[in-house]
C-alpha positions in Angstrom: -6.1 -36.8 38.5 -9.2 -35.5 40.3 -11.2 -32.4 39.6 -8.9 -30.2 41.6 -5.9 -31.4 39.7 -7.7 -30.6 36.4 -8.6 -27.2 37.7 -5.0 -26.4 38.8 -3.7 -27.6 35.5 -5.9 -25.0 33.7 -5.0 -22.3 36.2 -1.3 -22.9 35.4 -2.0 -22.9 31.7 -3.7 -19.5 31.9 -1.7 -18.2 34.9 -5.0 -17.0 36.2 -7.3 -17.6 39.2 -10.3 -16.0 37.5 -13.7 -17.6 37.1 -16.0 -15.8 34.7 -19.7 -15.9 35.7 -22.0 -16.4 32.7 -25.1 -14.6 34.0 -26.6 -13.1 30.9 -29.5 -10.6 31.4 -31.5 -9.9 28.3 -31.9 -6.2 29.1 -28.1 -5.8 29.2 -27.2 -7.8 26.1 -26.0 -5.6 23.2 -28.8 -4.4 20.9 -27.2 -5.9 17.7 -27.4 -9.4 19.2 -31.0 -9.0 20.1 -31.9 -7.5 16.8 -30.3 -10.4 15.0 -32.3 -12.8 17.2 -35.6 -11.0 16.4 -34.8 -11.3 12.7 -34.2 -15.1 13.1 -37.0 -16.0 15.5 -39.4 -13.1 15.8 -40.7 -11.9 19.2 -40.5 -15.3 20.8 -38.9 -16.9 23.8 -36.6 -18.7 21.4 -35.2 -15.3 20.3 -34.5 -14.4 23.9 -32.7 -17.7 24.5 -30.7 -17.4 21.3 -29.6 -14.0 22.4 -28.2 -15.5 25.6 -26.3 -18.2 23.7 -24.9 -15.8 21.1 -23.8 -13.3 23.8 -22.2 -16.1 25.8 -20.2 -17.4 22.8 -18.8 -13.9 22.3 -17.8 -13.6 26.0 -16.2 -17.1 25.9 -14.2 -16.2 22.8 -13.0 -13.0 24.6 -12.0 -14.5 27.9 -10.8 -18.0 27.0 -7.1 -17.2 27.0 -7.3 -15.5 30.4 -9.6 -17.6 32.6 -9.5 -21.4 33.4 -13.2 -21.8 34.2 -16.6 -20.3 33.6 -19.6 -20.4 35.9 -23.1 -20.2 34.3 -25.8 -19.5 36.8 -28.8 -21.7 35.9 -31.4 -19.2 37.1 -30.7 -16.9 34.2 -31.4 -19.7 31.7 -34.4 -21.3 33.5 -36.1 -17.9 33.2 -36.7 -18.8 29.5 -38.1 -22.3 30.0 -36.9 -25.2 27.8 -35.4 -22.7 25.3 -33.3 -21.2 28.0 -32.2 -24.6 29.2 -31.1 -25.4 25.7 -29.2 -22.2 25.6 -27.4 -23.3 28.8 -26.6 -26.7 27.4 -25.2 -25.2 24.2 -23.2 -22.7 26.2 -21.6 -25.5 28.2 -20.8 -27.4 25.1 -19.2 -24.3 23.5 -17.2 -23.5 26.6 -15.9 -27.1 26.6 -14.9 -26.9 23.0 -12.8 -23.8 23.9 -10.9 -25.8 26.5 -12.6 -24.2 29.5 -13.9 -26.0 32.6 -17.5 -25.4 33.4 -18.7 -25.0 37.0 -22.5 -24.9 36.9 -24.0 -22.7 39.6 -27.2 -24.5 40.5 -27.0 -24.9 44.3 -28.6 -28.3 44.1 -29.4 -30.7 47.0 -32.0 -33.2 48.1 -32.0 -36.6 49.7 -32.1 -40.2 48.4 -33.0 -40.9 44.8 -33.7 -37.2 44.1 -30.2 -36.2 45.2 -28.8 -39.0 43.0 -30.8 -37.6 40.1 -29.3 -34.2 40.5 -25.9 -35.7 40.8 -26.4 -37.7 37.7 -27.8 -34.8 35.8 -24.9 -32.5 36.4 -22.0 -34.7 37.4 -22.6 -38.2 36.1 -24.6 -40.0 33.4 -28.0 -41.5 33.1 -29.3 -44.3 30.9 -32.0 -43.0 28.6 -32.5 -46.3 26.7 -30.9 -49.7 27.1 -27.3 -49.3 26.0 -27.7 -45.6 25.5 -26.4 -43.2 28.2 -26.5 -39.4 28.4 -23.3 -37.9 30.0 -23.5 -34.7 32.1 -21.9 -31.7 30.5 -20.6 -29.9 33.7 -17.3 -30.3 35.3 -18.5 -29.1 38.7 -21.6 -28.0 40.5 -22.4 -25.7 43.5 -24.3 -27.6 46.2 -26.1 -26.6 49.4 -25.3 -28.6 52.5 -28.3 -28.1 54.8 -29.8 -31.6 54.4 -26.7 -33.2 55.8 -24.5 -36.0 54.6 -27.2 -38.1 52.9 -27.9 -35.1 50.7 -24.2 -34.8 49.8 -23.3 -38.5 49.4 -24.5 -38.9 45.8 -22.5 -35.9 44.7 -19.4 -37.3 46.4 -19.9 -40.6 44.7 -20.1 -39.0 41.2 -17.1 -36.7 41.9 -15.1 -39.9 42.5 -16.5 -41.9 39.6 -16.6 -39.3 36.9 -13.7 -37.0 38.0 -16.0 -34.1 38.8 -16.1 -31.5 41.5 -18.6 -29.8 43.9 -18.4 -26.5 45.7 -20.5 -26.5 48.9 -22.0 -23.3 50.3 -20.3 -22.4 53.6 -19.9 -18.6 53.8 -21.8 -16.9 51.0 -21.2 -13.3 49.8 -24.7 -11.8 50.4 -25.3 -9.2 53.1 -27.7 -11.4 55.1 -25.6 -14.5 55.1 -24.9 -14.1 58.8 -28.6 -14.5 59.7 -28.1 -18.2 59.6 -24.4 -18.9 58.8 -23.1 -16.9 61.8 -25.3 -18.6 64.4 -23.3 -19.7 67.4 -23.5 -23.4 68.4 -23.1 -25.0 71.8 -19.5 -26.0 70.8 -18.7 -22.2 70.5 -18.3 -22.7 66.7 -20.4 -20.6 64.4 -22.6 -22.6 62.0 -20.4 -21.8 59.0 -17.3 -23.1 60.9 -19.1 -26.4 61.7 -20.1 -26.7 58.1 -16.5 -26.2 57.1 -15.4 -29.1 59.3 -18.0 -31.3 57.7 -16.8 -30.3 54.2 -13.3 -31.3 55.2 -14.7 -34.7 56.4 -16.7 -35.2 53.2 -13.8 -34.4 51.0 -11.1 -36.4 52.8 -11.3 -39.4 50.5 -11.0 -37.4 47.3 -7.6 -35.7 47.6 -5.8 -35.4 44.3 -2.2 -35.6 43.2 -1.6 -32.0 44.0 -3.0 -32.1 47.5 -6.5 -30.7 47.0 -9.9 -32.3 47.3 -12.6 -32.5 44.6 -14.9 -31.2 47.3 -14.6 -27.4 47.4 -16.4 -24.6 49.2 -18.1 -21.3 48.5 -16.6 -18.4 50.5 -17.5 -14.8 49.6 -14.9 -12.2 49.0 -17.0 -9.9 51.1 -15.9 -11.7 54.3 -12.1 -11.8 54.2 -11.7 -12.3 58.0 -14.0 -15.3 57.9 -12.1 -16.6 54.8 -8.9 -16.5 56.8 -10.3 -18.6 59.5 -11.9 -21.0 57.0 -8.6 -21.4 55.2 -7.1 -22.6 58.5 -9.9 -25.2 58.9 -9.9 -26.2 55.3 -6.3 -26.4 53.9 -7.0 -28.9 51.3 -10.3 -27.7 49.9 -10.6 -25.3 46.9 -12.5 -22.1 47.5 -14.9 -20.6 45.0 -14.9 -16.9 45.9 -17.8 -14.9 44.6 -18.4 -11.2 45.5 -15.4 -9.7 43.6 -16.1 -6.4 41.8 -19.7 -5.5 41.6 -20.5 -6.9 45.1 -17.6 -4.9 46.6 -14.8 -7.4 47.0 -11.3 -6.5 45.8 -8.0 -8.2 45.3 -6.9 -7.7 48.9 -10.1 -9.2 50.1 -9.5 -12.5 48.3 -5.9 -13.1 49.5 -7.0 -15.0 52.7 -8.7 -17.6 50.5 -5.3 -18.7 49.0 -2.9 -21.0 50.7 0.8 -20.2 51.0 1.4 -22.4 48.0 -0.4 -19.8 45.8 -3.3 -22.1 45.0 -6.6 -22.9 46.7 -9.0 -20.4 45.2 -10.8 -19.3 42.0 -12.3 -15.8 42.2 -15.5 -15.2 40.3 -16.7 -12.1 38.6 -19.8 -12.0 36.5 -21.2 -8.5 35.8 -17.8 -6.8 36.1 -16.6 -8.8 33.1 -19.5 -9.7 30.9 -21.1 -6.3 31.0 -17.8 -4.3 31.2 -18.8 -2.7 27.8 -21.3 -0.6 29.8 -18.5 0.9 31.9 -16.7 4.1 30.8 -13.2 2.7 31.5 -13.6 -0.1 28.9 -14.3 -0.4 25.2 -17.9 -0.1 24.0 -17.4 -3.3 22.1 -18.6 -6.0 24.5 -16.0 -8.6 23.5 -13.1 -6.2 23.7 -14.4 -4.8 27.0 -14.7 -8.3 28.5 -11.2 -9.2 27.5 -9.9 -5.9 29.0 -11.8 -6.5 32.2 -10.7 -10.2 32.6 -7.0 -9.2 32.0 -7.2 -6.4 34.5 -8.8 -8.7 37.1 -6.2 -11.5 36.5 -3.3 -9.1 36.7 -4.7 -7.3 39.8 -5.1 -10.6 41.7 -1.7 -11.8 40.6 -0.1 -8.6 41.7 -1.8 -8.8 45.1 -0.6 -12.4 45.4 2.9 -11.4 44.5 2.8 -8.8 47.2 2.3 -11.4 49.9 4.7 -14.0 48.3 1.9 -16.2 47.1 2.3 -15.8 43.3 3.4 -19.2 41.9 4.5 -18.0 38.4 7.7 -15.9 37.9 
């Protein structure tokens, strides 16, 4: 089994293509969690970091039956220095104990030994003392491709050696993505299309038992027409699809990311699930609201897939 096989196994278990983004923002975390943190740690950076972890645990408990994978965004933890990084690591450990895959959103890349260090930190292992190795916690990592193959090669190596995955940025969900990604090349391809062809090449040697590569791609829900073209170019690469919900993407927008076999994509929502308790349509209890929101998203996507004969579960 490769990473894609592991992911698809979890998708089948939950009958869900939902990825929940763990992007905690201190000003949106329920007051009772922050008050408890202040009582424990006072007005310190450790109290802020503890709030993130406590909130994440509640979200994980609420969504674990309905989502195969969670995606913590490193920036929201690095904000709080070493205490925040510890909260990230504890979050990953807790998610793994709850039988979830963890896709770390770090958008890492570099060249040479630095790229290898990133790959080892998130997808491999590193020797800390003779005979003592520290294993990476994450199952997958987002990676930027703009340094070329030598910036990707260490990640590919670790995907193969440690049964991990990467998702390479190709067509991102932000409004200005086209400033660079849509540039036309002399081949008449757009830059994102050329990147897609490179991703296919890079992932060709890591096809799993179920026909998908451990090398995936990031394709925003806000660009469904581009996703349709990319799916033609990349039939064996899994898509991570951000932009659902708060960024404007809906169930119909994510359909082009799926193959005819009903697989090929996990759709991410962060704010729309973890802060659902602040929306009138959901409970004001943050855990109950998160569960309501993830179930609604799962069912909405499955219904849309059924409407185009791509739902794999009867």
